[in-house]
N, C-alpha and C positions, 0 to 999 in steps of 0.2 A: 943564518943559513935559510935561504928560500928554496922551495922545492915544488914540484908539480908532478902529476901522474895523469896520463891520458890513456884511455882504453876505448876500444871499439868492438862491438859484438854484433853478429848477424845470425838470425835464425829464421828460416823460411822467408817470409816477406817482411820481417821486423828487423830494424837496426837500432842500436843504442850506442850513444857516444857520451862519455863522461870525462870531465876534466876536474881533478882535485888540485887545489893550490894551497900552500901554507908556508909557514915559517916557524923555525924552532931556534932556540938559543938566541932570541931577539929581545931587546929591551926597549921600552918607551919611557921617556922622561916626563914625569908629572910634577915637577918641582916648581919652586917660586911661590910667591905669596898668593896670587890669584887662584891657580888651580888647587892649591892645598887648602885654602880657606873659603873658597867660593861656595855659595848656597845654591848655585844653579847648574852644577855639573853632574847631572845624573844621580847615581847612587854613591858618589864619591864620599860625601860626608858620613853617610851611614856606614860605609866600608871602613872609614877611618875610626869612627866611634866604636864600632863593634870589637876591634882588636887593638885598642889603645893601651898604652902603658898606664898602670895604676900600681900603688903599693902592693896590692894583692894579685896583680897580673903582670909579673915582671918579665915573662917571656913573650911579650906582645910583639906584633910586627909593625905597629904604629907608635910614634912618640906620644908623650903625655899630652893631654888636652890643656889648652891655655886660653884665657880670655884676653890676654894682652894682644894688642895689635901687632907690635913688633916683638917677636920672640924667636927662639931658636928652632921652633917647629917649621918655620917657613924658609929657612936658609937652604940654598941649593946644596944637595948632597946625594950620595948614592942611595940614600933611603928612598928616594922618589924614582929610582929606576925599576919599572914594573915589567914583569914577564909579559911579553906581547906575542907569545906563541899562539898559533891557530891552524886549523885545517878547515877549508871551505870547499863546498861543491860549487865551483866557479861557473861551469857550464854543463848542461845536460840536455841531450836531444834524443827523442824517441820518434821513429818514423815507421810507417807501414805502407808497403806497395801492394796494391790489390793484385791478385793473380791475373796473368795475361789472358787466360781463357774467359774470364769474367768481363774484363774491360773491352776486349775486342768486339764483343756483341754490341757494346755501346758506341763503337766507332772511335775508340781512344787507343793510343799506344801505351800510355802510362797514366796511372792515377795514384797519387801518393798523399797520405795524410801525415801530418807531423805536429809535434809540440816541442818547444825548446824553452829552456829557462837559463838565466844567468843570475849569479849570486843567490842561488836557491836556498842554501842553509849553511850554518856553521856547525860542523861536527864536533869540533873542539875549539874552545875560545877561553883563554885564560883571563881575559879582561871583561868577560860578560857581567860579572858582579858589579863592575864599575859603571856600566851603562855606556861603554865606548865600543866602537867597532875597531878591531885590531889593524885594519888596513888604513885607517885615517892617520895622518901625520900630526894632527893637533886636535884638541878637544872641541874646537869650534866647527869642525867639518862634519857634514852629513855622511853617513855610511854609504857604500855603493848600493844603488837601488836594485831591488829584485825585479826582474823583467821576465814575463812569461808570454810566449808568442805561439799562436796556432797557425797552421798553414795547410793549404790544399794546393797541390801542383797537378795540373792536368795537361797532358801532351796529346795533341791530335795528329 
């Protein structure tokens, strides 16, 4: 299930717009030999090692550790369906229009200052401990880039 929430607020000369985006009840597959055993995928091995099955830790979320190249730990199974739920501040924009009485003296009709940001932050991210962005479809992809823009709009 994907969802979004958009809100706009105005107060005197200020305006704020925010878009939240997320998904719930979503799964990401991290199975197969390479992602399960790789040494280069973020915090994946640390995550696996910290909660692996041992004779003294039988209620673990990860299978037992094994040094064998071909073992049952790398077989595709539902074990590797990871919760991929998240909530992200996708877009946020803040603007201010100077009062008309102040800008008319300068010969302007409007003067607006603004700042906007996309992919600002993740409020909730179930995959954070793994070092992956939940919006990526594969562990090879870069996460969406955070972009912050500043603007001035002058109308004469």
